[in-house]
C-alpha positions in Angstrom: -26.0 5.1 -29.9 -23.4 2.7 -28.0 -23.2 2.8 -24.6 -20.2 5.1 -22.4 -18.3 2.4 -20.6 -15.8 4.1 -18.1 -13.4 1.7 -15.6 -12.7 2.8 -12.8 -9.2 1.4 -10.5 -9.1 3.0 -7.2 -5.5 3.3 -6.4 -4.2 4.7 -2.9 -0.4 4.9 -2.5 -0.3 3.4 1.2 -1.4 -0.6 1.6 -1.8 -1.4 5.6 -0.8 -5.0 5.1 2.1 -5.4 1.8 3.8 -1.9 1.8 3.2 -0.2 -1.4 2.3 -3.4 -3.0 0.2 -1.2 -5.3 3.3 0.3 -7.5 6.0 -2.9 -6.2 7.4 -4.7 -8.7 5.1 -8.1 -9.6 6.4 -10.8 -12.6 8.1 -7.4 -13.7 6.0 -4.6 -14.3 4.3 -2.2 -10.8 1.3 -4.1 -9.5 -1.3 -1.5 -10.8 0.2 -2.2 -14.2 -1.3 -5.5 -14.7 -5.2 -5.0 -13.6 -5.0 -1.5 -15.5 -3.6 -3.2 -18.9 -6.1 -5.5 -19.2 -9.0 -2.9 -19.0 -7.4 -1.1 -21.2 -6.9 -4.1 -23.6 -10.8 -3.9 -24.0 -11.9 -1.7 -27.1 -15.2 -0.7 -25.5 -14.3 0.5 -22.6 -13.8 4.0 -23.2 -12.2 5.6 -20.7 -10.5 4.1 -17.1 -10.4 6.4 -14.2 -7.9 6.2 -11.9 -8.9 7.7 -8.2 -6.0 8.1 -6.5 -3.6 9.9 -3.8 -0.9 8.9 -5.9 -0.5 10.7 -8.9 3.4 11.6 -8.2 3.8 7.7 -7.4 2.4 7.0 -10.7 4.2 9.7 -12.3 7.6 8.1 -11.2 6.4 4.4 -12.9 5.7 6.2 -16.2 2.2 6.5 -15.9 0.0 10.2 -16.4 -3.7 11.1 -18.0 -4.2 10.6 -21.4 -7.1 10.7 -24.1 -7.5 7.0 -21.8 -6.6 7.4 -18.6 -7.7 10.1 -16.5 -5.9 9.9 -12.8 -8.7 11.4 -10.3 -7.1 13.3 -7.2 -8.5 12.0 -4.3 -9.9 14.3 -2.3 -8.8 14.7 1.5 -11.5 13.9 3.5 -12.1 10.9 1.0 -8.2 9.6 1.8 -7.6 7.0 4.4 -7.5 3.3 5.3 -11.3 3.1 6.7 -12.9 5.0 3.7 -16.0 2.6 2.7 -14.7 1.8 -1.3 -18.9 2.8 -2.3 -18.4 6.6 -0.8 -15.0 7.1 -3.5 -17.5 5.3 -6.1 -20.2 8.1 -5.6 -17.3 10.1 -6.1 -16.5 8.9 -9.0 -20.2 8.9 -10.5 -20.2 12.3 -9.6 -17.9 13.0 -11.8 -17.1 11.0 -14.3 -20.1 10.6 -16.5 -21.3 7.4 -17.8 -24.4 4.5 -19.3 -21.6 1.4 -17.5 -19.1 1.1 -15.1 -16.8 -1.6 -14.6 -14.9 -1.2 -11.6 -12.2 -3.4 -10.3 -8.9 -3.0 -7.7 -4.6 -2.7 -8.6 -5.4 -6.2 -6.4 -6.7 -8.4 -9.4 -3.5 -8.5 -11.7 -4.2 -12.2 -12.5 -8.0 -10.9 -14.3 -7.7 -11.5 -18.2 -9.0 -8.8 -20.7 -10.4 -11.6 -21.8 -12.6 -12.6 -18.6 -13.2 -9.3 -18.2 -14.9 -8.5 -22.5 -16.4 -11.6 -21.2 -18.7 -10.4 -18.3 -19.2 -7.3 -19.8 -21.0 -9.2 -22.7 -23.1 -11.0 -20.1 -24.2 -7.5 -18.6 -25.0 -6.4 -21.5 -26.9 -9.4 -22.2 -28.9 -9.4 -19.4 -29.7 -6.0 -18.7 -33.4 -6.6 -18.9 -33.1 -8.9 -16.0 -30.2 -7.9 -14.0 -29.3 -4.4 -12.4 -25.8 -5.0 -11.8 -22.8 -7.9 -12.2 -20.2 -8.8 -9.5 -17.9 -11.9 -9.8 -17.8 -14.9 -7.8 -16.1 -18.6 -6.4 -18.3 -21.2 -7.0 -17.3 -24.3 -4.0 -19.2 -27.1 -3.8 -17.4 -28.5 0.1 -18.6 -29.0 3.4 -18.7 -26.0 5.7 -18.4 -25.1 9.2 -19.5 -22.9 11.8 -16.7 -21.4 14.1 -18.0 -23.6 16.7 -17.9 -26.7 14.9 -21.6 -26.9 13.6 -22.1 -27.8 10.0 -23.2 -25.1 7.5 -24.0 -26.6 4.1 -24.9 -30.9 4.7 -25.0 -33.4 7.5 -21.9 -35.0 8.9 -24.0 -38.2 10.0 -25.1 -38.3 5.9 -21.9 -37.8 3.7 -22.9 -36.5 0.3 -20.2 -36.5 -2.5 -18.7 -33.0 -2.7 -19.9 -32.8 -6.1 -23.6 -33.0 -5.1 -23.4 -30.7 -2.3 -25.5 -27.8 -3.2 -23.1 -24.7 -4.7 -22.0 -21.9 -2.7 -20.4 -18.9 -4.2 -17.9 -16.0 -2.4 -17.7 -12.6 -3.9 -14.4 -12.8 -4.7 -13.8 -8.3 -5.0 -12.5 -8.8 -8.8 -15.1 -6.9 -10.8 -18.1 -4.8 -10.3 -20.4 -3.8 -13.5 -22.9 -1.6 -12.2 -25.2 1.9 -13.7 -26.0 5.4 -12.4 -29.2 4.2 -11.7 -28.5 0.9 -9.3 -26.1 3.0 -7.2 -28.1 5.4 -6.7 -30.9 2.8 -4.8 -28.4 1.2 -2.7 -26.0 3.3 -2.4 -23.6 0.4 -3.4 -21.7 -1.2 -6.3 -23.9 -4.7 -6.3 -27.5 -3.1 -7.1 -30.8 -4.9 -6.4 -30.9 -7.4 -9.2 -27.1 -8.7 -8.9 -25.6 -11.2 -11.5 -23.1 -13.2 -9.9 -20.7 -13.8 -12.8 -17.9 -17.3 -12.2 -14.8 -16.3 -12.9 -11.7 -19.0 -13.7 -10.1 -19.7 -10.7 -6.4 -19.0 -11.9 -7.9 -15.3 -12.4 -9.1 -14.6 -9.0 -6.7 -14.2 -5.9 -7.4 -10.6 -4.6 -4.1 -10.1 -3.1 -4.5 -8.7 0.7 -1.3 -10.6 2.4 2.3 -11.6 1.4 1.2 -15.0 1.2 -1.5 -14.0 -1.9 1.1 -11.8 -3.5 3.5 -14.8 -3.0 1.1 -17.9 -4.8 -0.3 -14.8 -7.5 3.3 -13.9 -8.7 4.1 -18.0 -9.2 0.6 -17.8 -10.6 1.6 -14.5 -13.0 5.2 -16.6 -14.3 3.7 -19.9 -14.9 0.8 -18.4 -16.9 3.8 -16.2 -18.5 5.9 -18.9 -19.3 2.9 -21.0 -21.2 1.9 -18.2 -23.4 5.7 -17.4 -24.4 6.0 -20.3 -24.4 
């Protein structure tokens, strides 16, 4: 029996730092379409669920319910800028049965279908050891605290950066989990998570105007190289 895999793509109408960003044109199409198209390109994902307070805005941009995409109206109590994402995910899990959930954001337009597919395959291979997966950026560089003290190195003994211990940043690109792992932590990261490093060119999460500009430049570059 095959696993039922559901993509979770929460989406709200309001954006605090980049006005209307989820629906704003990004390299020729609305921002939300980039990651939605990537999710829909993966045959093993049975359905993509959009938990939203912006059904009318989605319709204006040509997206309505279909066999593959289910638009769920977000309950009023879960609307607003200060609601924990884990509460929104809990609402989806309570209404959408699945064996595996793949959660991402509209603000990850560069994340490609091949990378999502590879993360899913890695998680399915490692399910005996790990109960969830989240994506990371790997750093081997010198970090300091706000008071100037060194975090991961000795300033008096300058090791080559490639010899430093790697540190990993949660990049908010992708989370894979099960109903069981979510129940134990009430969060998208379980008790035994697997870290999955994503390609740096795909790993931008757009929160600010500067990140929007950089991401769109990269997207246009990637589009031009693929079409060429």
